[in-house]
C-alpha positions in Angstrom: 138.6 41.7 120.6 138.9 44.1 117.7 139.9 43.4 114.1 141.1 46.9 113.7 144.9 47.2 114.0 145.3 50.8 112.9 146.6 54.0 114.5 147.6 57.5 113.7 151.1 58.8 114.3 151.2 62.6 114.7 154.2 64.8 114.9 157.1 66.4 113.0 159.1 64.6 110.4 162.6 64.0 111.8 164.1 62.1 108.8 163.1 60.6 105.5 165.0 57.5 104.6 166.2 56.5 101.1 163.9 54.3 98.9 165.0 50.7 99.2 164.0 47.7 97.0 163.2 44.7 99.1 161.9 41.1 98.7 161.7 38.7 95.7 159.1 41.0 94.1 161.4 44.0 94.4 158.9 46.2 96.2 159.9 49.7 97.1 160.1 50.7 100.8 160.8 54.0 102.5 160.9 54.8 106.3 159.8 58.2 107.6 160.7 58.9 111.2 158.3 61.1 113.1 159.0 63.0 116.4 155.8 62.9 118.5 156.8 65.7 120.9 154.7 66.1 124.1 155.6 65.2 127.6 157.0 61.8 126.6 158.4 62.3 123.1 159.2 59.4 120.8 160.8 59.1 117.4 158.7 56.5 115.5 159.6 55.0 112.2 156.7 54.4 109.8 157.1 52.3 106.6 155.8 53.3 103.3 155.7 50.1 101.3 154.8 49.0 97.8 151.9 51.0 96.3 152.0 53.4 99.3 155.7 54.4 98.9 154.9 57.1 96.3 152.9 59.0 99.0 156.2 60.5 100.3 157.1 62.0 96.9 153.5 62.8 95.8 153.0 65.0 98.9 156.5 66.4 98.7 157.1 65.5 102.4 160.1 67.2 104.0 162.0 67.2 107.2 160.2 69.5 109.7 156.7 69.0 108.2 153.9 68.5 110.8 152.0 65.3 109.7 149.4 62.8 110.7 150.3 59.4 109.3 147.5 56.7 109.3 149.0 53.3 109.5 148.3 49.6 110.2 150.1 47.8 113.0 151.6 44.6 111.7 153.2 41.9 113.8 155.2 38.8 112.9 157.2 36.1 114.6 160.6 34.7 113.5 162.5 32.0 115.5 160.6 32.9 118.7 161.2 36.6 118.4 158.3 39.0 117.7 158.5 42.1 115.5 156.2 45.0 115.0 156.0 47.4 112.0 153.8 50.4 111.2 152.7 50.4 107.5 151.4 53.8 106.3 148.4 54.1 104.0 147.5 57.8 104.3 149.3 61.0 105.2 147.9 64.4 106.1 150.4 67.2 105.9 149.4 69.8 108.5 151.8 72.4 107.0 149.7 72.3 103.7 146.4 72.8 105.5 147.6 75.9 107.3 149.4 77.6 104.4 148.0 81.1 104.0 146.4 82.2 100.7 147.5 85.4 99.0 145.1 87.3 101.3 147.2 86.1 104.3 144.5 83.9 105.7 144.4 80.1 105.6 142.5 78.7 102.6 139.0 77.6 103.3 138.1 74.0 102.9 135.1 73.3 100.8 134.4 70.0 102.5 133.9 71.6 105.9 130.3 71.6 107.1 128.5 74.9 107.1 128.1 76.5 110.6 124.3 76.7 110.3 
C-alpha cells in the first residue's frame, strides 16, 4: 500500500469559482473546474485552499487555459457517508509554456537538458 495520495489533473479550465471564506479560521478556498477531454471526458473540480488559493491569481489562470494541476486526494467520513476532495498544490499553465517569443518561436527553457 502506498502513502502517496496524489494525482495530476490535465485539461482545459472550464470555470473558476469565486473565492470563499470557510471554517473557524476563515481560510480562503476557490474551486477550479477542469474539462479533461479525451474519449471519456470529465469535468473535475479541484480545490485551491488556504496558502495555495493565491496560485489561481498569481498565475492569472483564465477559462480556456490548458493546465496540469498537481493535487492531493483527500477523503473523509461524516455520518457514514464518504467524501473525496482534490486539493491543489501546484499548477502548470500549458498556455504559458507554448507562448511564442517575438521571433515567433516558443521560448526556450533554460532548465531543459542539453541534447548531447
